[in-house]
N, C-alpha and C positions, 0 to 999 in steps of 0.2 A: 195659209198659216203664218206664215212670217208679216203678213199684217197685222194680223189677230194678237202676235206674239210682242210686237212694236209697240201698238197701243196698249196691253195690257200693263206690261214694264212702264211705261210714260205716265200711266195712271198711278203705281203704286208710287213714281217719283214724284209724283204732283201732289198727292196726299201728304209724304213726308215730308216736301218743303213748306206746304201750308202750314205743318204742324211745327217746323221751326223758326216759321214767322211769328207765329204767336207765343212761341215760348222766349223769342229773342226780345218781344215786345213787354213780355211781363217781367224780364230781368231788367230791362231799361232804367227804371225808377233807381236802381241799387248803383247803377254805372254811373259814377262822377266821374268823368276823364280827366279832369285838371286838379283831382285830390290823390294822395297817395291811399292805397289801399288796405283796410285792415283783414282780420281774419276770414270774417263773414265775405267781405266783397270779393275777397281774393278766389272762394270757392265761387262766388255765382259770376266772376269774370272767366273762370274756365269754363263751366258751362257755355256761358253765352259765345266763347270761342268756337263753338261749333254752328252760330245761327247765322253769322254772314253768308253761309256758302248758300241759303234758301234763294237769295236771287239769284246768283248764278245759274242755278239747277231751275227756275222758271223761265229764264232768257231763254238757256238752252234747250228744255222741250219746245217751247216755243218755234225757234229756229230749227229745231230737227222735224216738227212738223207741219210748218208754215210755208217753209223755205223749199219743200218738196212739191206743194200742190202744183199744177201748172195753173189752175184756175185764178191763182194770187197774181199773175201776169195781168193781169185785165185790172185796170184802174175802174173799170165801173162796178167789179165785184167786190173789189174792196172796200170802197167807199159806200157800197149798198149792204154787203153782206158783215166783214169785217168791222168796219169802225163803228158803225153802230150799237155792236155787241158792247163795245169798251165805253163809248161816248154816251149812251143812253143812264147807265146803272151810273156811271161817274159823275154825272151831274145830280141824278137825284141824290144818291151816297154824299154828295156834296154841301146839297141842302141840308139833309139831316144832319151833317156835322155841324153844320153852320149854325144851325138852332139848337143843337145840343150845347156847344162851347161858347154861345152866348149865354143860355139859360145856366149854364156851371159857372158861369162868372158873376152871375145875378141869383143874390140869395133871397130875395124877397119873390113872391107867388106870380106867376106869368099875367100879365095884366097890359092896358094900353101903356104905362108908365115903361115896362121892360120894352114893349114893342116898338116905342119911340126913343127911349134913351140908347138902348142896348144893341135889340136886334139890327133897325135900319141901318145905323152907323157901321155895327158890324158887316152886314150885309155889302153896302157900299163899298168901304175898304176891300173887302175880301173880292168882290168882281172886280175892282180897279186892279187889283195885284196877281187875278186868277192865271193870267198869261204867265207868270212866272214863279209862282208860288200855288201849291195845290190848298186846297179848301182845310184839308186836313192832312198831316204830316206824311201819316202814312200812305196816301194818295197819289206820293210822287212816282210811284210804279206806274201808275195809269197814264201819268203823262210820257213816262217811257216808252210804254206800249203804244200807244196814238202816233207817237214818233214812229217808230219800226213799223207800224201797219200803213203811214203814210207813205213809207218808203219801200214797202213791201212790193209792189210791183216792179220797181227798177230793179231791186235786190234779188228777188225772182229770175228775173230774166238771166240777169249776170251770173248767180250760182248754178242756175240749173244748166247752163252753157259753158261753166268753167271748167277744165281740167282739175284733177286733184293736184296737178303741182301750182296750176294759177290760186287756186284755194289755200295752198301751204302760204303760197307768196303774199296773198291778202291778209293771211292770220298771222305772219311774221310782222308784216307793217303795221299792222294795228297793235300787235303785244308790245311793240317799241315805242309808237307814238303813245299810246292809248294807257300802256300798263308801266311799262319803263319808266319813260319821260315824265310822268307826274310823281313816280316815287323819287325820282331823283330830285325831282322839286320840294317833296314833303323835307326831304333831308338836309338841301341845299337851297334853302330859298330865294339866296343870293344869284343864283345860274337857272332859277325855275323858267322855263320856255317862254311861259306870259311874258316874261322882260324880254325876250329877246325876237320872239313871231308866235304867230298862231298857227295850231296845226289841229286843231279840234276837228278838221274835215276828216281826217284821218283816224280819230279817234272815236272813245263814246261806247256805248251798249250795243251798237251794230256787230262790232266784232264775236260779242257773246252767243249772240244770234248764229252768226255765220259758226263760231266753232262748233255748237250744237248739231247744227246738220253735219259739219264735217265729221264729227265723233258719230254720229249717226249710220253715216252711209259710207264712211271706210273703215273704221274700228269696227271688226267683225267679231274677234275674238280677243280675249286679254287673259294675261293670266291674276287669277286673284290674290295669290299670297304677294306678286310684285304692286298690284294696286292696294292693297292694304298696308304693305310697307311703306309706301310713297304717301298716302293717305296718313298715317300714323307718326311719318317725320315731319309732315305740313305741320301737324296739329300741335306736337311737341313745341317746334321752332313757335309756332303762333303765341303758344301760350306762354311760354319764355322770353320771347322778344315784346307781345304786348303787355305783360306785366312789370317788366322793369321799364319799359317804354312809360306807361301809366307813373308807375312811382317814381319816377323823376321829374315829374311836374312837366311832362311836355304834351301833355292832352291827349286826344284820339290818334291809337295808332295805325301807323299807313295799313298795316297788314289786315286791318280790319275792314278797308275800302272794298266794294264789291267787284272793281276793277284790279283789285291786286295780284299779282300772280299767286300766292298762298290761298286765296280765296279761289281763283279761279281753278287751280289745281285741286283743291280739295270740293270742288263741286264737280269736276271733271272724273274726277275717282269715285264719288258716289255714284253720278250717274253710269258709268262704264260698269260698275260692279253690281249695281240693280240691273243694270241691261243682261249681264254675264249670268247672275243666278238664274232670274228669270227665264231667261233661254234655256240653263239646264233642265230648270225645273217649273213650270210654269204652273199657275195658280190653279187651285181647284175651279171648279164652275162656280159653286156654291159661294167661295170665298171671294173669288173674282166679281161675283154680282155685288156684294157688300161694297169691293173696292169703287167700282165702275160708279157706284151712286155717291160715295163720297167724293172722288175725283170730280162730278158733274158740279158737285157744290162749293168747289174749291173757290171759286171766283168770287162768289157770295158771301162765303165762308171769311175772305180777306177783306171785303168791303167794311162788312157787321161786326168784325170781333174787336177790332178797336173801341167802338161804343161799349160793347160787353165788358170788356179787360177795364175799362176805366170805373164803370161802375161797381163792377165787382171790387177790384183793388182798394178805391177809395173805403169802401166798406169794410174789407179785411183789417185793412191798416188801423180802420178804427176802432176794431174789436182787440187791439193789442196784441195781435199775435207776432209771432219771431217772424224775420223774411224769408225763411225757409217756407215755414205754413203757407204765408199770404203767397209766395211764388206757385208753389204746389198746386194750392186749393185753385187760387187764381188759372192757371194752365190748365190745369182738367176741366173746370167749370167752363172756360173760356172756349175750350177747343168743342167740347158737347154741346154749350147752348150755341154758339156761332154755325156749329155744322147742322145740328139741328132746325134752325130758323131758316137757312139758306136751301135746306132740303124740303121744309115744308111750302117755302116760297116758290121752290122751283113746280110744285103741283097746281098752283092758283094761275089761271090766266091772267095776261097783262102784268101782273104782280112779278111774273117769273123772271120777265124783261127788263123789268126795272130793277129788282133785286140782283139779278144774277148775270143778265145780259143775255140770258136762255131761254128758249120757247120750252113751251110744256114737252115733258117727256114722255113719248107715248111708251104704252105698255106692250 
């Protein structure tokens, strides 16, 4: 029963997170970080403030589920079962986006000239830069997941044999090195750590995965009013601070970084609140059946949604609609079309692995 409940609320959170990812990307066109905001962009930014937590949620889910599995201590298991599920669809979608972005920049019909003058040069440059630059900007997430999978056998061995106190020590060191130090560097560039020494080995997204495992393993019960109050306080601070920061012409607000304390706090509150609510009142069998189908399609949805979003957004903007209308229609349509495409792909042999990194779902 405990395992079923755990899977249930993480399925819910996974669906919620992909919704925030798509919403954030739909809002992105109007987020001009280096310019003061008018009324419309201020409203859009307030909504955007809820979106950065999506990555923290995804990483926490992955940490909670993968760091518990003893099979992940095996290097062979990870590289034969885990890594291909990310690498294969990543390569497939990288080629798709390479073709798409090349065609988007070339207004003439696809022809031999297009292939020779645009596609081949783009392909060569993209492959050259692929080790440090994703073929589509949103695919950076896949790079982070691959790095996590590569370290998974080591992390699993350490985490599963660590005591609670040792985990808290690891998280404390990571929080200082990976969250506080970069934040200080954002506000005081002259004393930023890269100018004094490199401590990247202590930072990075690995701490968020470990935090997800810790919250899932050791935080069994929470006070929902306290959690809601903390979330509200964090979001109010984020909105006020980020709005003033942007209007001062200082660029992208540090509170929106995925590793910032505010984003991590908001992500943790959402994970724990959904866990608590679902533990108190599990979903009905019928509702959960729908959620599991959506959850299974989230990875494929993540890969394909940017293609759908761009095509729809360009069309909607050309119709002269207001930013609010463009965002609302684009978000809704992208969400539905992307989920539908991923769900259909899951049913087709071989295509399901290329599209979503998942084999056929057996009924």
